[in-house]
LUMDOPA-168570 format. One record per residue (C-alpha): residue in three letters; x, y, z. Coordinates in pm, whole numbers, padded with zeros to 5 digits, always signed. Layout:
alaXYZ;...
REM end
This chain:
met-04210-09731+04534;ala-04211-09507+04839;asp-04089-09150+04810;lys-03730-09077+04903;thr-03596-08726+05025;glu-03240-08682+04925;glu-03013-08428+05053;ala-02765-08219+04817;gly-02593-07901+04895;gly-02778-07876+05210;val-03126-07886+05054;his-03368-08173+05096;phe-03522-08292+04751;pro-03808-08507+04767;phe-03799-08787+04489;pro-03985-09080+04392;phe-03681-09327+04421;thr-03334-09309+04489;pro-03180-09055+04236;tyr-02851-09108+04049;ala-02579-08878+04165;ile-02601-08684+03848;gln-02967-08613+03927;lys-02848-08471+04271;asp-02611-08267+04094;phe-02863-08132+03848;met-03110-08050+04117;ala-02862-07873+04337;ala-02736-07665+04055;leu-03083-07582+03944;tyr-03180-07477+04290;gln-02872-07241+04317;val-02955-07071+03966;leu-03309-07009+04097;glu-03213-06901+04438;ala-02935-06638+04272;gly-03146-06535+03996;lys-02922-06655+03710;ile-02968-06769+03382;gly-02890-07152+03343;ile-02823-07371+03057;phe-02863-07714+03152;glu-02756-08018+02949;ser-02898-08365+03073;pro-02880-08654+02821;thr-03225-08830+02732;gly-03270-09126+02970;thr-03104-08953+03281;gly-03436-08842+03432;lys-03404-08478+03319;ser-03793-08406+03382;leu-03789-08534+03718;ser-03476-08353+03827;leu-03643-08039+03670;ile-03966-08103+03884;cys-03815-08196+04198;gly-03539-07939+04197;ala-03755-07647+04085;leu-04050-07723+04318;ser-03830-07782+04605;trp-03699-07439+04557;leu-04047-07306+04532;arg-04122-07477+04855;asp-03836-07305+05048;phe-03898-06967+04889;glu-04269-06970+04982;gln-04201-07068+05330;lys-03934-06816+05389;lys-04155-06562+05226;gln-04437-06657+05471;glu-04205-06641+05758;glu-04083-06286+05666;glu-04439-06150+05633;glu-04526-06284+05961;arg-04225-06112+06089;leu-04332-05790+05935;leu-04692-05826+06041;glu-04575-05868+06409;ala-04335-05575+06388;gly-04613-05354+06224;ala-04868-05451+06466;asp-04786-05201+06756;pro-04784-04870+06564;leu-05099-04981+06400;asn-05287-05102+06728;asn-05166-04789+06931;gly-05364-04551+06684;lys-05067-04338+06591;asp-05220-04236+06287;gln-05142-03855+06314;ala-04847-03705+06134;pro-04549-03677+06368;cys-04437-03314+06462;pro-04096-03235+06368;pro-03871-03252+06708;pro-03709-02936+06811;ser-03371-03110+06831;cys-03412-03249+06450;gln-03124-03073+06267;gln-02965-03203+05938;ser-02596-03290+05982;pro-02376-03139+05710;gly-02246-03486+05636;ser-02592-03641+05558;pro-02733-03483+05222;arg-03074-03516+05153;ala-03170-03649+04810;thr-03512-03494+04798;gly-03445-03189+05016;glu-03720-03267+05237;pro-03672-03219+05639;asp-03628-03534+05854;trp-03958-03547+06001;val-04131-03570+05650;thr-03901-03842+05525;gln-03978-04021+05853;phe-04358-03980+05786;val-04325-04111+05429;gln-04113-04421+05538;lys-04382-04490+05809;lys-04677-04459+05560;glu-04502-04693+05314;glu-04450-04955+05617;arg-04823-04928+05700;asp-04921-04976+05338;leu-04682-05264+05324;val-04847-05422+05623;asp-05186-05346+05481;arg-05098-05529+05165;leu-04941-05825+05354;lys-05274-05847+05541;glu-05473-05839+05224;gly-05268-06106+05069;gln-05292-06322+05363;val-05672-06300+05358;arg-05663-06382+04993;arg-05441-06714+05047;lys-05640-06817+05331;lys-05970-06767+05126;arg-05830-06961+04841;glu-05696-07255+05057;glu-06033-07270+05245;arg-06219-07271+04937;leu-05990-07560+04782;arg-06016-07753+05092;gln-06395-07736+05077;ile-06417-07859+04747;arg-06179-08131+04812;his-06355-08272+05128;asn-06696-08179+05071;ala-06851-08388+04787;ser-07195-08212+04815;leu-07038-07893+04678;lys-06941-08083+04361;phe-07302-08267+04346;ala-07460-07911+04382;ala-07267-07782+04107;lys-07343-08057+03876;arg-07716-08064+03979;met-07725-07691+03883;arg-07542-07782+03547;gln-07795-08056+03471;glu-08093-07826+03543;asp-07953-07553+03298;glu-07913-07817+03024;glu-08255-07960+03081;thr-08399-07591+03062;glu-08226-07534+02745;arg-08330-07859+02589;leu-08709-07782+02674;leu-08652-07436+02524;arg-08532-07593+02201;leu-08810-07822+02190;ser-09049-07534+02223;arg-08890-07325+01966;ala-08889-07640+01726;met-09273-07691+01795;leu-09326-07324+01718;ala-09112-07351+01392;ala-09297-07654+01275;gly-09640-07495+01300;thr-09810-07306+01003;gly-09833-06981+01206;pro-10048-06873+01509;glu-10425-06908+01467;gln-10639-06595+01417;leu-10774-06477+01757;ala-11120-06385+01830;cys-11163-06029+01963;gly-11018-05983+02309;glu-10889-06340+02293;asp-10536-06226+02291;glu-10553-06122+02659;leu-10551-06483+02743;val-10228-06553+02562;leu-09915-06562+02789;ala-09691-06288+02743;glu-09305-06357+02662;tyr-09147-06462+03010;glu-08805-06393+03136;ser-08725-06483+03512;asp-08525-06254+03722;glu-08234-06501+03723;glu-08244-06542+03355;arg-08247-06170+03317;val-07944-06094+03551;ser-07758-06393+03382;ala-07809-06244+03047;ser-07691-05919+03157;gly-07346-06081+03220;val-07328-05929+03579;asp-07448-06241+03759;val-07106-06279+03921;asp-06846-06022+04003;glu-06546-06046+03730;asp-06321-05927+04006;asp-06402-06269+04201;leu-06206-06441+03930;glu-05906-06235+03961;glu-05635-06285+04214;glu-05280-06165+04283;his-05017-06362+04114;val-04808-06567+04349;thr-04455-06648+04246;lys-04454-06948+04015;ile-04266-07157+03751;tyr-04346-07135+03388;tyr-04255-07456+03214;cys-04262-07466+02840;ser-04185-07711+02578;arg-04229-07746+02218;thr-04520-07976+02156;his-04854-08080+02350;ser-04739-08440+02362;gln-04419-08335+02542;leu-04596-08097+02790;ala-04868-08391+02853;gln-04578-08620+02942;phe-04420-08354+03189;val-04762-08322+03356;his-04763-08706+03399;glu-04396-08678+03545;val-04556-08429+03802;gln-04860-08634+03900;lys-04606-08925+03974;ser-04352-08713+04152;pro-04380-08655+04542;phe-04523-08290+04457;gly-04832-08437+04257;lys-05075-08406+04530;asp-04996-08050+04650;thr-04869-07848+04347;arg-05126-07622+04196;leu-05062-07688+03837;val-05234-07511+03535;ser-05198-07648+03171;leu-05223-07383+02889;gly-05315-07455+02530;ser-05449-07270+02226;arg-05821-07212+02177;gln-05810-07494+01895;asn-05702-07749+02168;leu-05927-07620+02447;cys-06251-07476+02287;val-06546-07719+02394;asn-06807-07503+02181;glu-06867-07741+01876;asp-06996-07439+01676;val-06659-07265+01707;arg-06443-07566+01681;lys-06572-07656+01361;leu-06433-07349+01201;gly-06091-07546+01179;ser-05855-07253+01145;val-05681-07150+01437;gln-05732-06776+01348;leu-06106-06834+01279;ile-06155-06997+01609;asn-05970-06698+01800;asp-06165-06439+01616;arg-06510-06599+01678;cys-06429-06651+02024;val-06327-06295+02081;glu-06630-06172+01904;leu-06865-06400+02137;gln-06703-06242+02446;arg-06745-05894+02297;ser-07100-05954+02245;lys-07117-06061+02616;his-06979-05754+02730;glu-07089-05500+02486;lys-07450-05552+02473;lys-07673-05287+02269;ser-07900-05095+02502;val-08219-04949+02397;ala-08400-04677+02606;glu-08767-04744+02674;glu-09013-04511+02500;glu-09179-04385+02824;lys-09014-04307+03162;pro-08677-04226+03048;gly-08526-04239+03396;arg-08586-04607+03424;arg-08305-04854+03366;arg-08233-04948+02993;arg-08325-05284+02876;leu-08052-05502+02715;glu-08104-05665+02378;pro-07982-06015+02372;arg-07695-06108+02125;ala-07527-06425+02052;thr-07291-06535+02332;cys-07084-06834+02428;pro-07294-07084+02670;phe-06969-07198+02833;tyr-06851-06863+02939;ser-07045-06801+03265;his-06861-06660+03553;lys-07021-06894+03824;gln-06914-07201+03615;leu-06565-07056+03514;gln-06519-06994+03914;leu-06592-07374+03983;leu-06364-07469+03683;arg-06085-07247+03806;asp-06100-07405+04146;glu-06115-07788+04009;val-05818-07701+03801;leu-05614-07597+04091;leu-05734-07866+04309;glu-05535-08155+04136;val-05280-08187+03842;lys-05463-08221+03535;asp-05325-08240+03162;ile-05517-08085+02863;glu-05719-08378+02777;gln-05825-08407+03129;leu-05881-08031+03145;val-06098-08033+02832;ala-06303-08329+02971;leu-06360-08153+03282;gly-06487-07836+03083;lys-06728-08033+02896;glu-06871-08196+03211;ala-06892-07840+03389;arg-07010-07666+03073;ala-06746-07389+03129;cys-06470-07285+02900;pro-06132-07458+02963;tyr-05951-07189+02789;tyr-06068-06905+02986;gly-06098-07130+03317;ser-05720-07233+03287;arg-05638-06858+03226;phe-05835-06762+03554;ala-05633-07007+03738;ile-05293-06871+03641;pro-05254-06607+03911;ala-05299-06875+04206;ala-05097-07151+04019;gln-04770-07267+04146;leu-04674-07435+03809;val-04794-07328+03457;val-04735-07570+03179;leu-04761-07410+02840;pro-04610-07438+02474;tyr-04324-07229+02357;gln-04558-07005+02120;ile-04746-06870+02413;leu-04442-06772+02636;leu-04209-06641+02339;his-04471-06414+02178;ala-04554-06098+02354;ala-04917-06062+02241;ala-04982-06423+02302;arg-04832-06379+02689;gln-05055-06064+02718;ala-05362-06253+02588;ala-05305-06526+02827;gly-05268-06306+03136;ile-04911-06412+03186;arg-04709-06171+03393;leu-04314-06254+03393;gln-04216-06005+03658;gly-04018-06175+03922;gln-04132-06522+03790;val-03930-06834+03707;val-03937-06968+03345;val-03800-07317+03247;ile-03768-07371+02871;asp-03734-07750+02812;glu-03613-07894+02471;ala-03447-07567+02426;his-03191-07666+02174;asn-03399-07533+01888;leu-03500-07213+02096;ile-03321-06978+01850;asp-03487-07114+01539;thr-03836-07125+01744;ile-03802-06757+01820;thr-03707-06669+01467;gly-04000-06888+01319;ile-04270-06740+01544;his-04173-06393+01428;ser-04101-06435+01052;val-04385-06430+00817;glu-04457-06516+00442;val-04727-06400+00220;ser-04774-06525-00144;gly-04881-06318-00441;ser-05176-06504-00466;gln-05290-06412-00091;leu-05221-06042-00180;cys-05427-06046-00489;gln-05723-06228-00313;ala-05730-06001-00012;his-05715-05701-00221;ser-06015-05820-00439;gln-06208-05926-00130;leu-06159-05598+00057;leu-06232-05397-00278;gln-06554-05605-00300;tyr-06638-05534+00078;thr-06583-05161+00030;glu-06816-05155-00285;arg-07082-05329-00086;tyr-07076-05143+00241;gly-06881-04828+00152;lys-07197-04593+00221;arg-07249-04749+00562;leu-06882-04683+00682;lys-06763-04388+00883;ala-06502-04206+00727;lys-06226-04321+00949;asn-06301-04672+00840;leu-06294-04576+00486;met-05960-04411+00498;tyr-05782-04712+00692;ile-05954-04945+00421;lys-05818-04749+00147;gln-05470-04732+00316;ile-05469-05119+00328;leu-05578-05155-00044;tyr-05310-04921-00137;val-05051-05123+00060;leu-05161-05453-00089;glu-05153-05323-00428;lys-04801-05190-00399;phe-04687-05502-00236;val-04819-05690-00562;thr-04658-05416-00771;val-04306-05470-00589;leu-04315-05833-00705;gly-04397-05742-01052;gly-04750-05829-01072;asn-05090-05633-01119;val-05402-05654-00881;lys-05648-05628-01153;gln-05536-05956-01322;ser-05546-06296-01195;pro-05220-06409-01016;asn-05239-06762-01172;thr-05205-06629-01520;gln-04966-06338-01453;ser-04589-06431-01569;leu-04323-06220-01412;ser-04042-06059-01632;gln-03776-06139-01386;ala-03721-06435-01149;gly-03493-06465-00845;thr-03446-06368-00479;glu-03375-06015-00367;leu-03313-05910-00007;lys-03390-05567+00154;thr-03384-05396+00481;val-03737-05303+00613;ser-03675-04938+00536;asp-03551-05012+00170;phe-03856-05232+00112;leu-04088-04988+00249;phe-03942-04712+00013;gln-03906-04943-00281;ser-04300-05038-00226;gln-04381-04666-00191;ile-04537-04703+00143;asp-04288-04537+00345;asn-04516-04256+00417;ile-04797-04484+00569;asn-04789-04512+00947;leu-04807-04910+00974;phe-04801-04893+01357;lys-05151-04720+01303;val-05267-04962+01035;lys-05171-05268+01279;arg-05377-05120+01544;tyr-05665-05041+01326;cys-05659-05437+01198;glu-05651-05552+01568;lys-05924-05322+01682;ser-06169-05308+01402;met-06120-05693+01343;val-06152-05613+00967;ser-06015-05951+00850;arg-06276-06144+01042;lys-06542-05930+00907;leu-06400-05978+00556;phe-06398-06355+00611;gly-06765-06351+00708;phe-06856-06124+00394;thr-06674-06376+00165;glu-06845-06673+00339;arg-07182-06535+00299;tyr-07154-06403-00057;gly-06863-06607-00216;ala-06677-06300-00319;val-06454-06380-00618;leu-06081-06349-00685;ala-05937-06079-00884;pro-06089-06071-01231;ser-05907-06170-01541;arg-05716-05937-01765;glu-05974-05925-02021;gln-06255-05809-01782;pro-06327-05462-01666;lys-06215-05380-01324;leu-06537-05423-01167;ser-06670-05726-01336;gly-06610-05948-01032;phe-06806-05734-00800;gln-07071-05702-01062;his-07101-06094-01048;phe-07137-06069-00676;leu-07405-05826-00698;gln-07592-06046-00923;ser-07575-06310-00661;leu-07781-06097-00452;gln-08072-06037-00704;pro-08381-06245-00631;gly-08420-06535-00870;val-08073-06587-00902;thr-07957-06938-00799;ala-07656-06963-00604;ala-07431-07272-00575;pro-07555-07509-00314;ala-07370-07476+00027;ala-07412-07822+00153;pro-07096-07957-00011;ala-06878-07682+00128;glu-07008-07778+00466;glu-06929-08138+00417;gly-06578-08055+00314;glu-06526-07873+00643;asp-06512-08208+00841;arg-06241-08325+00610;ala-06002-08006+00608;pro-06008-07680+00811;arg-06135-07396+00631;pro-05862-07149+00542;ala-05876-06834+00727;ser-05904-06496+00523;pro-05579-06408+00334;leu-05599-06063+00525;met-05564-06240+00861;his-05231-06375+00727;ile-05099-06049+00573;glu-05186-05870+00908;gly-04890-06069+01053;phe-04681-05953+00786;leu-04770-05579+00831;ala-04686-05624+01204;ala-04354-05773+01135;leu-04267-05471+00922;thr-04279-05266+01226;thr-03975-05445+01369;ala-03638-05218+01386;asn-03490-05171+01080;gln-03164-05355+01181;asp-03334-05663+01316;gly-03505-05802+01014;arg-03488-05837+00646;val-03769-05861+00364;ile-03699-06125+00108;leu-03863-06089-00238;ser-03898-06430-00394;arg-04030-06406-00785;gln-04075-06757-00898;gly-04212-06717-01252;ser-04583-06661-01181;leu-04730-06435-00935;ser-04931-06680-00747;gln-04582-06865-00672;ser-04409-06552-00571;ser-04398-06419-00205;leu-04282-06153+00046;lys-04112-06282+00340;phe-03992-06111+00668;leu-03703-06266+00812;leu-03621-06224+01182;leu-03240-06174+01229;asn-03241-06088+01577;pro-03421-06326+01811;ala-03272-06145+02107;val-03519-05854+02062;his-03798-06075+02164;phe-03613-06270+02430;ala-03490-05971+02599;gln-03815-05879+02762;val-03827-06244+02920;val-03472-06229+03070;lys-03547-05880+03184;glu-03861-05941+03384;cys-03793-06294+03510;arg-03636-06361+03827;ala-03441-06665+03657;val-03455-06849+03323;val-03344-07192+03279;leu-03294-07342+02917;ala-03269-07723+02950;gly-03230-07995+02695;gly-03087-08346+02620;thr-02827-08220+02382;met-02768-07820+02444;gln-02404-07833+02248;pro-02284-07619+02119;val-02384-07352+02371;ser-02203-07055+02228;asp-02518-06969+02004;phe-02721-06935+02325;arg-02452-06711+02491;glu-02388-06491+02196;gln-02677-06461+01982;leu-02955-06496+02251;leu-02809-06382+02592;ala-02552-06154+02522;cys-02762-05958+02245;ala-03056-05947+02488;gly-02840-05773+02748;val-02754-06036+02975;glu-02414-06000+03163;ala-02182-06299+03112;glu-02158-06349+03494;arg-02548-06411+03511;val-02517-06719+03281;val-02446-07049+03434;glu-02377-07382+03254;phe-02427-07732+03377;ser-02390-08052+03164;cys-02398-08377+03323;gly-02264-08725+03207;his-02489-09033+03126;val-02606-09287+03361;ile-02475-09574+03142;pro-02160-09729+03212;ala-01858-09580+02997;asp-01818-09914+02833;asn-02183-09941+02707;ile-02136-09669+02418;leu-01865-09694+02157;pro-01851-09364+01945;leu-01615-09394+01655;val-01508-09137+01392;ile-01397-09333+01066;cys-01193-09126+00820;ser-01161-09409+00561;gly-01351-09709+00430;pro-01257-10068+00351;ser-01105-09965+00013;asn-00906-09669+00167;gln-01134-09434+00003;gln-01124-09116+00221;leu-01447-09016+00359;glu-01534-08663+00301;phe-01903-08583+00195;thr-01864-08251+00085;tyr-02125-08117-00202;gln-01864-08188-00461;lys-01765-08519-00360;arg-02061-08695-00216;glu-02234-08754-00538;leu-01913-08967-00678;pro-01999-09320-00751;gln-01689-09443-00546;met-01798-09241-00255;met-02139-09406-00256;asp-02007-09741-00306;glu-01767-09701-00018;thr-02039-09587+00196;gly-02227-09907+00100;arg-01943-10146+00169;ile-01907-09998+00515;leu-02282-10039+00603;cys-02238-10424+00462;asn-01963-10486+00709;leu-02174-10308+00990;cys-02469-10501+00922;asn-02270-10825+00965;val-02173-10757+01315;val-02441-10550+01462;pro-02746-10721+01611;gly-03087-10584+01609;gly-03143-10238+01439;val-02923-09993+01243;val-03035-09640+01194;cys-02841-09463+00926;phe-02880-09092+00894;phe-02823-08898+00546;pro-02796-08513+00515;ser-03114-08475+00293;tyr-03400-08660+00142;ala-03250-08599-00205;tyr-02919-08733-00126;gln-03069-09047+00051;arg-03301-09110-00247;gln-02985-09074-00478;val-02784-09321-00293;his-03084-09581-00243;ala-03110-09564-00619;his-02740-09617-00680;trp-02724-09919-00456;asp-03008-10074-00605;lys-02859-10044-00942;ser-02517-10165-00843;gly-02668-10458-00626;leu-02521-10333-00300;leu-02896-10297-00157;ala-02959-10654-00227;arg-02641-10747-00029;leu-02756-10535+00268;ala-03095-10704+00250;val-02944-11060+00305;arg-02863-10942+00680;lys-03117-10660+00743;lys-03480-10573+00617;ile-03448-10220+00468;phe-03697-09936+00563;gln-03703-09589+00470;glu-03817-09279+00662;pro-04147-09163+00499;gln-04182-08795+00415;arg-04557-08791+00522;val-04600-08744+00900;asn-04911-08975+00907;gln-04706-09262+00777;val-04418-09241+01020;glu-04600-09440+01309;gln-04671-09746+01059;val-04325-09754+00946;leu-04182-09750+01281;leu-04429-10027+01395;glu-04306-10252+01097;tyr-03964-10173+01173;ser-03992-10281+01537;arg-04185-10583+01446;cys-03933-10692+01203;ile-03649-10655+01476;gln-03850-10852+01746;his-03937-11119+01497;cys-03567-11165+01366;gly-03452-11175+01731;gln-03677-11467+01803;ala-03671-11666+01492;gly-03281-11652+01425;gly-03142-11697+01068;met-02984-11504+00828;val-03157-11174+00852;thr-03070-11050+01192;gly-03282-10724+01222;ala-03352-10431+01016;leu-03183-10112+00859;met-03365-09779+00860;phe-03272-09501+00628;ser-03342-09171+00798;val-03275-08813+00722;val-03101-08545+00955;gly-03394-08300+01066;gly-03644-08545+00937;lys-03932-08707+01143;met-03700-08948+01292;ser-03425-08732+01400;glu-03592-08582+01701;gly-03875-08711+01941;ile-03815-09084+01842;asn-03648-09343+02093;phe-03449-09603+01913;ser-03384-09774+02263;asp-03241-10121+02307;asn-03265-10369+01991;leu-03434-10083+01775;gly-03093-09880+01759;arg-02773-10080+01839;cys-02587-09879+01595;val-02646-09506+01477;val-02467-09406+01164;met-02403-09059+01048;val-02328-09003+00664;gly-02136-08707+00633;met-02161-08372+00789;pro-02541-08223+00749;phe-02437-07856+00677;pro-02716-07613+00568;ser-02707-07499+00213;ile-02462-07223+00199;arg-02631-07105-00136;ser-02949-07009+00089;ala-03007-06638+00062;glu-03163-06652+00442;leu-02854-06807+00566;gln-02617-06587+00401;glu-02794-06288+00544;lys-02798-06428+00887;met-02404-06501+00858;ala-02358-06146+00735;tyr-02564-06016+01005;leu-02365-06198+01265;asp-02029-06096+01125;gln-02150-05737+01164;thr-02312-05738+01508;leu-02093-06008+01707;pro-01754-05933+01809;arg-01468-06160+01692;ala-01206-06267+01927;pro-00850-06299+01793;gly-00801-06661+01658;gln-01159-06741+01646;val-01384-06839+01333;pro-01592-06553+01217;pro-01941-06559+01392;gly-02115-06643+01041;lys-01893-06936+00970;ala-01952-07054+01344;leu-02334-07039+01295;val-02296-07277+01000;glu-02093-07532+01205;asn-02325-07508+01518;leu-02638-07559+01308;cys-02465-07871+01149;met-02352-08019+01496;lys-02670-07926+01657;ala-02863-08161+01392;val-02606-08432+01433;asn-02628-08430+01815;gln-03012-08462+01792;ser-02986-08756+01553;ile-02709-08965+01740;gly-02898-08899+02067;arg-03183-09124+01944;ala-02980-09434+02080;ile-02903-09506+02453;arg-03232-09432+02613;his-03189-09559+02961;gln-02915-09704+03212;lys-02886-10054+03071;asp-02897-09960+02706;phe-02593-09998+02481;ala-02515-09876+02123;ser-02232-09774+01904;ile-02225-09433+01698;val-02040-09413+01380;leu-01963-09099+01221;leu-01854-09143+00860;asp-01645-08837+00751;gln-01300-08736+00843;arg-01398-08380+00930;tyr-01536-08510+01236;ala-01184-08576+01356;arg-01105-08194+01374;pro-01078-08056+01746;pro-01323-07761+01693;ile-01601-08013+01571;leu-01511-08278+01837;ala-01572-07996+02103;lys-01928-07958+01979;leu-02021-08288+02049;pro-02231-08376+02384;ala-01960-08420+02668;trp-02076-08791+02733;ile-01994-08874+02375;arg-01701-08645+02335;asp-01499-08788+02622;arg-01531-09153+02472;val-01492-09086+02109;gln-01227-09294+01917;val-01094-09156+01570;lys-00990-09420+01346;ala-00808-09324+01035;thr-00848-09666+00863;phe-01144-09888+00840;gly-00963-10214+00980;pro-00919-10112+01340;ala-01265-09954+01339;phe-01445-10264+01246;ala-01241-10474+01496;ala-01357-10227+01772;leu-01718-10264+01653;arg-01713-10633+01621;lys-01560-10673+01971;phe-01802-10424+02140;his-02107-10582+01998;arg-01991-10949+02074;glu-01939-10868+02436;lys-02237-10662+02480;ser-02484-10897+02296;gly-02337-11192+02511;ser-02358-11021+02833;ser-02731-10898+02745;
REM end
């Protein structure tokens, strides 16, 4: 379909088709938020074209911004041309009549002529910078134009790659031939002069030195751009495909970012499996490239030093990375296309995509990279003056909390201590004093962590039973004091771990020699190390390594436990009031753990909102938004006036949805699924009777959400015993949501096939009934559109467990830190309600996926009828919800709705 250009609020928005009215409103509101530099909270239900609205609205603003900026630059350049061309470079003399008036105080105390000189110098510097920027921009545009229109450049680059590959193949064959021989033949006297010496061409020598291309050629000035992030790579790939189909698809410089695990094309590194190991190995290869050992030649000390070759990554070539960077900017590509291009170009997609960031207009990346300061820095992301759009932001607070919360087990602590001790025994005499000092500090910290759990590092964690069990919460300061490590500078220890890469060295040590875990309590302290030393003696046969390598293909190798513990140590440097440490003692030391819990996610989000020009939080169901305003934005220092809320209705007609709150069942049993009442037999029986009635009138698929897996299994077992399950099976084939991720797709496929078959065949069975769990695999990201979800049932209210120590601490923290307005519920209690309703909104949003879809939504609990709870539903549901005190009128409304809709469809 031809592209359309729509005007909303005086702005032209290119669109692939005629947009809905709510899409026009969305784009106009988004444009204003970006233009005014606000923080926007945008809610647009799934099926309303949210992604396209984000793309066309944001890129239309960027188009206009770039145009206005270019016009302003041209105006300044024209204004600055005269003084520059007239050669007035000398400092102006102070005019005789220049006298400071009493009414114009000087902040600096400088004379007027000095101030004017400084101002003119700043203007000249600005003009110079603008000229440099123009030159860079024209150079980039010309380079991309040549690549786009000159196929010979691509063929030349491909031919060069093929030549490199052929050379490398021949070298491998030559080395293999040498290795296969029995050794060089003995040469006659003087014959050695006939043998060719080791050859290295000038090109190979320059390339090996790592200076074949100036690295500055890969660096460009950062242009104004939009950072778009979402939760998963599949969601990002879907967004990229939407950009490709949009009117901006051909002209937008888009870069997709991912982790090394997703982008690495070096098979030797990829097979390490663990994210941490891949990261560390990649960094080590880059260090090898840039920090080569140099050895002075014996004679002629004034000559250049020769570089000794070390292992480097063959995909990290500046020349190839330049070509890959330009190919990335040339046309829109997703992660899979980027990896394929990297393999073809024999260039690293991870670094190639990062080198493309400065010139990109749209950068697509996962949450984890944007929301973690160290990850942003490593990726080369600069947020100053940029725009950030966070999609699927309904779980943003939980995401930030999860990224910065770390848990380590007693088993990991003991294993890290044992490995590091053996490493020190092996290499202690080779280490410098400062290395030994920090390693001793780390050993001391690990020992104290085990001690505070009630264990002993000298004994096996699997055999240690703890005298006391339970959960204990501490502030960071109290935990450090109780652990007796408050006198150790954890900031310095953290920096040492980062710079020395001690955890990676330790992993290599254990991989090579198979260092053992902590010795058992009967053995002396060093028996484990003595066993290790025996393995180094000649004649001692070690266990074969082949089976371990075969296992690598089946599962990723675990990283060194110290790598994980480093994250915990870093978390302990968080401000005392922003986090807590949870000591969980569970019978044995190996099952016990220490966990850092982040209480204030705003401390990590503050830098994002402070540096960015504008931030947009978008999602299908953002209600209730009070969490974002109070816990995230207000605590991050954002003024209330800077926050803008936008919520649009759905594209479906008002009569295509029937949301009902049912307060009692067919036998007048009050529906209130509290922890005390929901397990009562009469409550489970009443729920079953309601479902039986619904299945009689609802065609196709019915999706029933339960608060937890445990309760779903309990209800299923009760209905099976009472015969209700058999009655349900008369009308609907029953499916249960699997707890294993790899089984979800198969269950959904069978569920879909069953509904399709029943719709065609007719008969007593009219569809299928899916038992799902709130917060489970099918409550988010799964589309039950059309016949797959004609009715969504919510059994009870999925409140989080109030007995959770983490939740209690979070509630207490909010009660202490957030202001409480008169007449409002305490912030802690509001948190519990909001967590519940966010989960409900995500689950019921599985139905109604497009304009012609229809479905009923049934909320089984009288507590849904309370006004404060109803207010937390999405607006497009809240405005149409009907509260039914008894079951009869509710059933009549459902029967009428589905009879009319099924007949019209």
